[in-house]
N, C-alpha and C positions, 0 to 999 in steps of 0.2 A: 767458713762455717755457714751452714744453711739453717734458717729458722722455719719451722713447720707452722703453717697457718691452720688454725682450727676454728670452726664456727660452733657456737653454742646452738642447741636446738631452737631456741627462741629467735636468734638472729636468722637462722636458715628459714624458719617459718615466716618471718617478716619479709625477707627478700622474696620468697615465693609468692606471698600475698601481693606485694607491690608489683611483681612481674605479671601476675594474673590480672590485676586491675588495669595496668597499662595495656595489656593485650586486649581486654574487653573494650577499652575506650577507643582503640584503633580499628576494631572490627566494624565493617560497614553494616548498616541496617538494610532491610528490604526496601526496594524502590516502591513508591506509592504514586500512582498516576491520577491526575485530576484533569478535568476537561480544560481545554485551552480557553482562556478568557474566564470571565466571572460566571459561576454557575448559579449562585443565588443572587437575585436582584438586589440592587442597591436601594437604600431607603431606610427609613426609621423602623419599619416593621414589615418584613416580607411574609409573615405568617398569616394564613387565611383560615377561616372556619365557616362552615355552613351547617344549617340545621333545619329540620322540618319534618313533614310526614308525607308518605305516599299511600294513597288509597288503593286497596286491592283491585287489580284489573286495569289500573291506570298507568300511564307513562307521564312522569313529571320531570321537568328540568330542574336539577339540583343547583347548578350554577353555570355561568358562562365565564371562561377565562378572559382576562383583559386582553385587548388586541395586541399589546406589546409584551406580554409575559405568558409563559406556560404556567400551569398550576401542577405541582407535584403533590399528589394525595399521599399522605403518610399514615393516616389513621382513619379507620371506618368503624363506626359503631351503629348497629342496627338492632331494633327491638320491636316485636309485634305488640299491638295494642288494640283493644276493642271496648265496646260499652257493656258487654255482658260479663258477669262474674262466674259463668260456668263454661266459658269458651275453651275449646280444644282445637288448635289450628297449627298448620305449617305453611309458611309463605316463602316463596323463592323471590329473591331480589336480583335483578340483572342490571349491572351498571354498564352503560355503553355511551359512546360518543353520539353526537347528533346525526352522524351518517350511518349509525347502526353497528359500528365496530364495538364488539363486546370486550369490556375490560375486566369484568369480574362477575362472579355469580355466587350468591350466598343463600343460606337457608336459615330462617329464624322460626321459632315456635313458641307456643303458649299452651299450657295444660293446667288449668285450675282444678280439673277433676282429679288428676294424678298427684296433685300437691306440689308439682315441680315449678309452678308459676311460669315466669318468663324464661326462655332459652335464647338470650341475645347472642349477637356476634360482635366480637371486638377484634379487628385485625389491625396490626401495626406492621408497616413495611419499612425496611431499611432503605431500599432504593426507590420505592414509591411507584405510584401509577400516574403516568404523564397524561395531562389534558392539554393539548396544544393551544397556543394563543388564539383567541377568538372563537374557540370551539366550546360547545356545551356538553356537560356531563348530565346524562339522563338516567333515571331509574324506572324500571318497569317491575311492578309487583304482580306476582302470579300466585293464585291460590292453589296450593297443592292438596290441602285437606282442611276442612272446617266442619265443626260440629257444635251446634248451639252457640253460634257467634253472631254478633251484630255490629256493623260499622267497623270492620277490620281495617287497620292501617299499619304501616311499618314506619316507626319513628327513626330518624337518622341524625347523626352528627358526623361530619366529615371535616378533617383538618389537614393542612399541609403548608406548602410555602410557594411563593412566586419564584420563578427561575427564568433566565433569559432563554428565548427560543433557540 
């Protein structure tokens, strides 16, 4: 005599759930590649930040990377400033290495007449902008348009981290 096996709906649901969980746990995930060797420098604090101002028409050195580490710039903040409260201006900022290789170009503005005040730039990069070991990052400020301004400068804050070359 044969006995017929029957499953209740709850048991069937439980078995299906366990099977699905086991299947998901055995499925491989996407491969992720990292650079060979350490990418971020060792040490207590590989984070770096620099700040200051670039006068319109001038080229200034923002920082020089250490001789044994690249600097990876991950955040750039730029804002126009001047001594007049009725200024309307647009300034181009060119970021480049000390050999003239351009790494970025930004435009910042200011319009007190139109009521919009500052038009700053804040750029965040996932991969970053690389400044090689021993090289300097420079900024050149170019006046695109100015009206009723005095003493125009572009304030900056740059941050990132040290990495092995």
